[in-house]
Every structure is written in C-alpha cells, then in structure tokens.
C-alpha positions in Angstrom: -12.2 -3.2 4.3 -8.3 -3.2 3.7 -8.5 -4.7 0.2 -10.6 -1.8 -0.9 -7.7 0.5 0.3 -5.4 -1.5 -1.7 -7.6 -1.2 -4.8 -7.6 2.7 -4.5 -4.0 3.0 -4.2 -3.6 0.7 -7.1 -6.1 2.6 -9.2 -4.3 5.9 -8.4 -0.9 4.6 -9.3 -2.4 3.0 -12.6 -3.9 6.3 -13.4 -0.9 8.2 -13.0 1.2 5.8 -14.9 -1.3 5.9 -17.7 -1.2 9.9 -17.8 2.7 9.7 -17.8 2.6 7.2 -20.7 0.2 9.5 -22.6 1.8 12.8 -22.0 5.3 12.0 -20.7 5.1 14.7 -17.9 7.4 14.0 -15.1 4.9 15.2 -12.5 2.6 12.0 -13.2 5.6 10.0 -12.7 6.4 11.5 -9.4 2.8 11.2 -8.3 2.9 7.5 -9.4 6.0 7.0 -7.2 4.0 8.7 -4.3 1.3 6.3 -4.7 3.3 3.3 -4.9 5.1 4.5 -1.7 1.9 4.9 0.0 0.8 1.3 -1.0 3.9 -0.2 0.3 3.5 1.6 3.6 -0.2 0.3 3.8 0.9 -3.2 3.1 3.8 -3.0 5.7 1.1 -1.7 8.4 -1.3 -4.4 7.4 1.4 -7.1 7.8 2.4 -5.8 11.1 -1.3 -5.8 12.4 -1.8 -9.4 11.1 1.3 -10.4 13.1 0.0 -8.6 16.1 -3.4 -10.4 16.0 -1.9 -13.8 15.5 0.2 -13.2 18.7 -2.9 -12.0 20.5 -4.9 -15.0 19.5 -2.1 -17.4 20.2 -2.0 -19.4 23.6 1.8 -18.8 23.9 3.4 -15.9 25.8 5.2 -13.9 23.2 8.0 -11.3 24.0 7.8 -8.0 22.1 
C-alpha cells in the first residue's frame, strides 16, 4: 500500500517537471518542489514506522 503512495508522489513530481520543461512556467517548478517535499516526508514517516515495528517485534527492551 505504501508503495502506491510513493508512485503517486513520483508521478505528480514527474508530471510537473515535464510541464515545467515544456512551458518554462515557474509555477510548475514550485509544484514539483512541493511534491518532492511531500515524498520526502512520506519516506521519513515510513522509515520511522519501520523502526517502531522492528522494536515492537524485538525480544529486547528498548528505551525510547
């Protein structure tokens, strides 16, 4: 499920970059930057979630 979110964000980024390349409008470049920032936030959140799950599934006691 998470991978579909990555694909959507990447598609949006690529679409805006293609529009920027074709038309040179700064608006498209700004939107591409926002899509990239959203993708980075999603990746960071997924990494944190993965670390939390790893700690939950571990037999060790972890300090948070």
